[in-house]
Structure formats: structure tokens, C-alpha cells
N, C-alpha and C positions, 0 to 999 in steps of 0.2 A: 889266409886271404879272407878279408871281411866280406860278409854277405851284403851285397849291394842292395838286394831287395828289402832286407830288414832295415837298412839305413834310409832308403827312400820312404818306407812306411812310417818310420819314426819322424822324419822330416815333415811328411804330410800331416800327421796327427798334431805335431807341434804348431804348424801354421794355422790349422783349423782352430785350435784352442786359443791362440793369440787373437785371431779374427773375432772369435766369440766374445772374448774379454773386452775388446775394443768397442763392441756394440752395447755393452752394459755400463750403466752409471752406478758409481759407488756412493751411496749417501751414508756417510758416517756421522751420526749425531752424538756430540759429546754432552756432558752435563751443562746446565744453564746456571751460571753464577752471576748474571747481570741483575742487580737489584732495580726495583722501580725508582722513579724520581721521588724525592720528598714532596708530600702534598703542598700545594701553593694556595695562597689566598684564604688562609684560615681566618675566620672571624667568629665572634660570638654575639648572641642576642640575649640580653638580660630578660629574665622572667621572674615571676613570683614563685619562689621555691624551685626554680629550674634554670638551667643554662643550656641554650641550643647552639651547637657548633655547626658551621658550614665551611666548605672548601671546594675548590675546583676539582672535578673528577680527573683522575689520572688517565692517560691515553694508552698505556701498555696493553697489548692484546692478551697477555697472560696474567693480568692483574687478578688477584683473588679477593682482596678486601683491605680494610684499614683497621689499625689498632689505635684506640684513643687513650691518651695518658693524661694524668692530672698530678699537679705538684703544689708546693706551698711557696714557690718563688720561681723567677725566670731561670736561674742557674741551679736551682735545687734538684733534689731527687724526684723523678716522675714515676708513678706507678700505673699499671694498666687498670682502666676502669670499664673497658668494653671493646667490642669488635663489631664492625658493621660492613656491609657490602655496598652501602649507599654513601653519598658524599655529604652526609649530615649525621648528627648524633645529639641526643637529648640527655643531659646529665640531670637526673632527678634526685640524686643523693647529695643535696646541697642545703645549706642553711642561709636564710636571708641575713645580709650584713657581713658574711664571711667572703673573703676574696680567694678565688681559685685560679690556678694557672694551668694552661692546657697545651698539649702538643699532639700531633697525629703522625703516624707512619703508615706507609703502604707496603703490602707484601703480595708476592705472586704465587702461582700454583707450584713453583719449584721450591718454595720456602725461603726465597730471598726477601730481605727486608730493606726498606729505604732508611735514610736518616730520619730523625724526628723533624717535623716542620720547623723552619728556622725562626719565624717571628715569635716574639713573646706575646702570647694571648692570655689576657687575664680578665676576670669578670667578677662582679659582686652582685649577686641576685638581691632583689628587694621586693617588698610587697606592693601591690597595686590593686585598684578597684574603681568603683564608681560611687558617687554620692550626690544627693540633691540637697542644696542649701536653700534656705528661705530668708526673705527679707526680715532683718532683725527687728524692725519696727512693728511687724505684724506677728511674727513667730519667733520671739526672742530665744526660745529654748532649742530651736532647730536651725539656727543661723550660722553657728560656728563649726569648725572642723579641727580636730586634733589628729595630726598625722601619726604621731607615735602610737596612739591607741587605735588608729584606723576607725575613728568614731566621730559622729556628729555630736556637738556639745552646744551649750548655751553660748550666745555671742560674747558674753562677758565672763565666761569661765576662765580661770587661771590657766587652763590647759589648751584654750583655743589658740591656734596659730593664725587663722584667718576667719573672717566672718563676712556675710553678705548684707549689703544695704541697697535698697531701692531709694534713690534720691529723687523725690517728687518734683522739685523745680526743674530738673534736667530731664526727667523721665528716663533715667539711665540707672542700670545696676552697677554697683562698684564692689570690688573685693577689697576689704580693709584688712590691715595686718595688725596683730597684737604687738605689744611693746617688745622691741628688740628683734622683730621679724622683718626681713627685707623681701621685696618682690619686684619682678620686672616682667614686662610684656615681651614674650619671645616672638610674637607675630603669628600670622596664620600658618597652620600646618595641616596638610592632608592626612597625616598619620601621626599618632601620638609618639611613635618611635623616632620621629624626625628630631625630637628634642633629646640630645645625647648627653652632653656634658654641661654642667652649670658654669657660667662665666664668672670671672672674678671682678667684674665691673659692670656698670649699666643699671644699677639698682635704682628704683624709683626714690626720689628725694621726698615725695609726698606721703609715702606710706600706704598708698592705695592705687588701684588701676581700674580703668573702665572695663566692664565685661563686654567682650565682643565675640560673637558666635564663631567658632572655629579657631580662635586664638588660643595659644598655649602660654602659660605663665610659669616662671621658675621662682621658687620660694627658698629662702635661706632662714632657717628657724633660729630662735634665740639660743638654743642649745647646740648649734653648729651642725645641723643636718640639712640636707638638700631634698627638695621635693619638686614635683612638676604637676600641673593641672592643665586640662584642656576643656574649653566650654563646648559641651555636646548639644545642649538645647537651652532655650530661654523661655520661661513661662511668664504668666502674669505676675506671680509673686515668688518665683523660684528659679534657680539655675541648676542644670544638671552638669556635673563635672566628672571627667575621668581623672584619676590621680595615681601617682607613684611616689614612693618615699624611700630614700636611701637610709637604711638603718645604721650604716657604718659612718660614724662621726667624721666630718671633714672630707668625706669622699664625694666628689662632684659627679661621679658616674651615675647617670640616669638611664643611659643606654650605651652599649659599647659602640666603637667606631665601625663604620661600614667597611666592606672588603677592600675598597680602594685606598683606605688609610688604616694601616695596621698599627696597633699599639705596641710598638717595639720596646718602649722603655717604660718602666714603672712610673716615672714621674709624669707621664702623660695624664694620669689621674690627679685631679686637683685635690690637694690636701691642705687645708687651711684651718686656722683657729679664729673664732669670732672675736673681733676687736671691740674695744670699749666704744669706739665711734659708732658701731652698728647697734649698740644697745640703747641709743637715744631714740625715743619715739618720734616719728615723723609727724608733720602737721596734719590736721584733720580738715583743712579747707578743701572743698570740692572744686 
């Protein structure tokens, strides 16, 4: 005959353990295999000997950082050039006139990595600087500018792309172009970087433009390079200019596109050759 006391004791202990287990929550945490989202809104800003990348920060709470990659084409092989915890990166290992392609991935504290950013981001760094040009009637040796040499030259130098003239009858400064050089007035800009790509039409048929404070101008040189200038100040006999010059022939990229317009295709960058029509010197009538 079974011991009823022992049976009741076992039953009581069993009920007590079940009630205790019901009052406890079991938090079983497994490994995290969810990768972050691929970075969005990646864009680049052209510099002189550098390219700066920006993107929207990821929202994942376990985000740990970003890896930045660079390649030689949109579909080509990309290699790691740096890691950052911020949503920007400066690539200083570049050469002016060379085109570089970029992508960014995000990674979290668990080692999960996102896909590379989806847009094709490319950039061609170029030199830039400032220069003061003088009226060629008064200072003929300091009136011209050679973009390829980043140097002020005589107004009639064979290397001069543009030169400055103060036209006394009008009381106005003009920027004249050398033979085979085209120019157009881009209009007023608050920021020099507002001038991004060189257009393929709209060039002055006169071969010169009036100098207006705050206006930017785009130049197409005789040897098929693009440049831009902005009037920073106007003196009694001189004009101060900011300038940038694209050393890659036929490349109209003067500044990359803003984040709202990504350069998804390589042919967004204008690539042209100088036609014989553009080698004709425009009229000199003011």
C-alpha cells in the first residue's frame, strides 16, 4: 500500500515549483544576424586634392560605424580605404584630374554588414584657388590667366585663356577670352560650389562677358578643359576671382551633384571634344 503522506508531499512540492516558474519570465536572447540598412543619400564634394563624402546617418541603435570603399568604375572592384563613425569621410589619397568611384557600407556591434550603397558616386578632384587680374591697358603683364599653369600671365601670352579689360567708355570691366576659348555668364551665386557641371550650350557669341560682382562664369578652353570663376571683388583697376579648373579633358564636372540628385550613371558627366566651330575667335566689339 502506497504511502499517502509521501504522495501528498510530492504533489505539494510540484505545485509550488510550477507556481514559481509561472511567476518568472524567460528572456532567451539569440544571436543578432540582422544587418543595418545600406547607407542612403551618398554624395561627394569636389576639392583640390581631396574628395569629401557625405551620407544620411543610419538609425539602427546597434550601429557601430561605416566602411568607405573606392574603385575604378561603377561595376568594378571596390577596395576599403577607411572606416569612420561619422556620416562623412575625406579621401586625401587622390590625384587631381583622376576619376574615383565610391561606395559606403554600414556595420553594427554584432559584426553584421549592410550592402554597399546603391548609387554610383564618382568624383574628379581638380585644382582651385584665387587670383587678382588687372586691366590689360594699365598692367599688361598681370591681366591674363592660364588655368593649366594656375598662373597669372601677360594678356597677350599664348598661354592666356582669359584676360581683364577696363573699357573706359562704358566704365565697365570685361573678361575677354583668347582664341578658341568660350565663356558664359552663369549668373549670381551665393556659393562657388553652386556651379556644378559645365553646360553644352549657352556660350557667349561675343567672346567676352561683363564683370558683375558675385557672378560666376564658366570657361571652355581651347584644349578642351572646363573651368569656372566667380567675381569676389572689384577694384579701381583690378578684379579678384575665385577659380577652379578641371584637369581631366572633356570632363564638365566642376562640382558633384547635391544629395537630392545622385549621379547614378557615368554619362551624367559631360564628355565632349572641342569642335572646329569653337576654334573661331569671337568678335571684339564691346
